[in-house]
C-alpha positions in Angstrom: -0.2 0.0 0.3 1.6 3.5 -0.8 2.3 6.0 1.7 -0.9 7.8 1.9 -0.5 11.6 1.2 -1.4 13.4 4.5 -1.3 16.5 3.7 -4.4 15.8 1.2 -6.5 13.2 3.1 -6.5 14.7 6.6 -8.0 17.7 5.6 -10.4 16.4 3.2 -11.3 14.0 6.1 -11.8 16.8 8.2 -13.8 18.5 6.2 -16.2 16.0 5.2 -16.4 15.6 9.1 -17.3 19.0 9.6 -20.2 18.3 6.7 -21.6 15.4 8.2 -20.9 16.6 12.8 -20.1 20.0 13.0 -17.2 20.9 15.0 -16.8 17.3 16.3 -16.1 16.3 12.7 -13.0 18.2 12.3 -11.2 15.7 15.0 -13.2 12.6 14.4 -12.9 12.7 10.5 -9.0 12.5 11.0 -9.0 9.6 13.2 -11.1 7.5 11.8 -9.4 8.0 8.3 -6.0 6.9 9.6 -8.2 4.2 11.8 -9.6 2.4 8.9 -6.0 3.5 6.3 -3.5 2.1 8.9 -5.9 -1.1 9.5 -6.2 -1.5 5.8 -2.8 -1.3 5.5 -1.3 -3.1 8.3 0.7 -5.9 6.7 2.6 -3.8 4.6 3.0 -1.2 6.8 4.7 -4.0 9.3 7.3 -4.7 6.4 8.0 -0.7 5.4 7.8 1.1 8.6 5.2 3.1 7.8 2.9 1.1 10.3 4.9 3.5 13.1 3.9 6.8 10.9 0.2 6.0 11.0 0.3 5.0 14.7 2.0 7.9 15.6 -0.7 10.1 13.7 -3.7 8.2 15.0 -2.1 8.4 18.4 -1.9 12.2 18.0 -5.1 12.6 17.0 -7.0 10.4 19.3 -5.3 12.9 22.2 -6.8 15.6 20.4 -10.2 13.8 20.4 -10.2 13.2 24.1 -9.1 16.9 25.5 -10.9 20.0 25.2 -9.7 20.5 21.7 -12.4 18.2 20.6 -15.3 19.4 23.5 -14.6 23.4 22.3 -17.2 25.5 21.4 -15.1 27.7 18.4 -17.5 30.6 19.1 -16.8 30.5 22.5 -13.2 29.4 22.1 -11.9 32.2 19.1 -9.7 34.6 21.2 -10.6 38.2 22.5 -12.3 40.2 20.3 -10.9 38.3 16.9 -13.6 37.2 14.8 -14.1 33.7 13.9 -13.1 34.0 10.3 -9.6 32.6 8.3 -6.6 34.2 9.1 -4.8 35.9 6.6 -1.1 34.7 5.7 1.6 35.6 8.6 3.5 38.7 6.6 6.7 36.5 6.8 5.3 34.0 4.7 4.1 36.5 2.0 7.3 37.8 1.8 9.3 34.6 1.3 10.9 34.4 4.6 10.8 32.1 8.2 8.5 33.8 10.2 10.0 35.1 13.4 8.8 33.5 17.0 6.6 36.6 17.7 4.8 36.5 14.2 4.5 33.0 15.0 2.7 33.8 18.2 0.2 36.6 16.7 -0.8 34.4 14.1 -1.6 31.7 16.6 -3.2 34.9 18.7 -5.6 35.8 16.0 -7.0 32.1 15.1 -10.2 31.0 15.6 -11.3 27.7 17.5 -11.7 25.8 13.4 -8.6 27.4 12.5 -6.3 26.9 14.9 -6.9 23.2 14.8 -6.5 23.0 11.2 -2.9 24.8 11.7 -1.9 22.6 14.5 -3.0 19.6 12.3 -0.7 21.1 9.4 2.4 21.9 11.4 2.2 18.4 12.8 2.0 16.8 8.9 4.8 19.5 7.9 7.2 17.5 11.3 6.4 14.1 9.7 7.6 15.4 6.7 10.5 17.4 8.5 10.8 16.6 11.9 13.4 19.5 12.7 11.8 22.0 11.5 12.0 24.1 14.1 9.1 26.8 13.0 6.6 23.9 12.6 7.8 22.6 15.4 7.0 26.3 17.1 3.4 26.8 15.7 2.5 23.3 16.7 3.6 23.7 20.6 2.1 27.4 20.6 -0.9 26.2 19.3 -1.1 23.0 21.9 -0.6 25.5 24.5 -3.6 27.6 23.1 -5.9 24.5 22.5 -4.7 22.0 24.9 -4.8 24.5 28.4 -6.5 21.6 30.4 -4.4 20.5 33.8 -4.6 16.8 33.0 -3.0 18.1 29.0 0.1 19.1 30.8 2.5 16.6 29.4 0.8 17.0 25.9 2.1 21.0 26.2 5.0 20.1 27.3 6.1 17.7 24.9 5.2 20.1 22.2 7.1 23.0 24.0 10.5 20.4 24.1 10.1 19.6 20.6 10.4 23.0 19.7 13.3 23.5 21.6 15.0 20.7 20.3 14.1 20.9 17.0 15.4 24.6 16.9 18.8 24.0 18.3 19.2 21.2 16.2 18.2 23.3 13.2 20.8 25.9 14.5 17.9 28.6 15.4 18.5 29.0 19.0 17.1 32.3 19.0 13.6 30.5 18.2 14.7 27.9 21.1 15.0 30.8 23.9 11.8 32.3 23.1 9.9 29.2 23.4 11.8 27.8 26.5 10.0 31.6 27.8 6.7 31.7 26.6 7.0 27.9 28.3 8.7 29.1 31.6 6.1 28.9 33.9 6.1 25.0 33.3 10.0 24.7 32.6 10.5 22.7 35.4 8.0 20.0 33.8 9.8 20.2 30.5 11.3 16.8 28.7 14.6 17.8 27.8 17.7 15.4 27.4 21.0 17.0 29.3 23.0 17.7 26.1 19.9 20.1 25.5 19.5 21.9 28.6 23.1 22.6 28.1 22.7 24.0 24.5 19.5 25.8 25.6 21.6 27.6 29.0 24.3 28.4 25.8 22.1 30.1 23.7 20.5 32.2 26.9 23.9 33.0 27.9 24.8 34.3 24.4 21.4 36.4 24.6 22.7 38.4 28.2 19.4 36.4 29.6 21.8 35.2 32.6 19.6 33.6 35.2 17.6 31.8 32.8 21.1 30.1 31.3 22.4 29.4 34.7 19.1 27.5 35.4 19.0 25.5 32.5 22.6 24.5 32.6 22.7 24.0 36.7 19.1 21.5 35.3 20.9 19.5 32.6 23.8 18.7 34.8 21.5 18.0 37.8 19.4 15.8 35.4 22.9 14.1 34.1 23.7 13.4 38.5 26.8 15.5 38.0 27.0 17.6 40.9 30.0 19.0 40.4 29.0 20.3 36.7 25.9 21.2 38.4 27.9 23.8 40.7 30.3 24.6 38.1 27.4 26.6 35.8 26.2 28.5 38.4 29.5 29.8 39.2 30.5 30.2 35.3 27.4 32.1 35.2 28.1 34.2 38.3 31.3 35.2 36.6 30.3 36.7 33.5 27.4 38.9 35.5 30.3 39.5 37.5 32.1 40.8 34.6 29.5 42.7 32.9 28.9 45.0 35.7 25.7 42.8 37.1 27.2 42.0 40.6 23.3 41.8 41.8 23.1 38.9 39.1 26.4 37.7 40.3 25.0 37.8 44.0 22.0 36.4 43.8 23.9 33.0 42.1 26.7 32.5 44.2 24.3 32.9 47.1 21.8 30.3 45.3 24.7 27.9 44.9 25.9 28.8 48.6 22.4 27.4 49.8 22.3 24.5 47.8 25.2 23.1 48.4 26.6 24.6 51.9 29.7 22.0 52.0 30.3 22.5 48.5 34.1 22.2 47.4 33.8 25.7 46.1 32.3 27.4 49.1 35.3 29.4 49.6 35.8 30.5 46.6 32.3 31.5 46.1 32.4 33.2 49.7 35.5 35.0 48.3 33.5 36.6 45.0 30.7 37.3 47.4 33.1 39.7 49.2 34.7 41.6 46.0 31.3 41.8 44.7 29.9 43.5 47.7 32.5 45.5 47.4 31.7 46.9 43.7 28.7 47.8 44.8 29.2 49.7 47.9 31.8 51.2 46.3 28.7 52.3 43.3 
């Protein structure tokens, strides 16, 4: 069985479902279609690997159906003050360039519920073709955050955010990764990132001058990998950057964090000496 063209099949299924049963059909139509095609081509899929793709897509659509996305009334779920109409193409798309994070965020906010779900499906399909598409992953993360707002759906939101951060870092789009992290910062402690991703994200944040966020990310990555010494070194490194940049208050906060978390640290004497130096700088200022 040839691989289905999901970009054609799913929108058609969503449209047919909408005509038959209304808003629920936007979810149920694609789910039924994926299930049917997966069952029909099950044997050949097992041989060529396309079954995994269909199962992933079916699982994603099922997640959406079980959450608030399927239960939402499109008139109520539209962003405040925004009419339930199709959004105009993003300026970045019209100009033939990749959109910025702010442009993606603005577009997501302007979509009504129906269009937001369609955009989410399109973004997920783009990721099936290219898992490193940082912009598609970012749009999927922001749309998921908007549509899957329930506490029970936190794992869905956080996986989407982690995927966007990972795709952005892998694709050389470090600023995009930083923006996604900042947008999900309230849930940062639960982001399912691997230690190397935390380290890379921290380096990107450090390059932007976001020192506290950089220290948090790099420290988290080292702790997840079980290296307490490296975690302390990351705090000292960023504190030193802050001190060199004339940000004594930030440096003192990071040094204080280290002493509070690791009172018996092997670096304690070094850190206390630096604390005195930074306090002296502040006194002179």
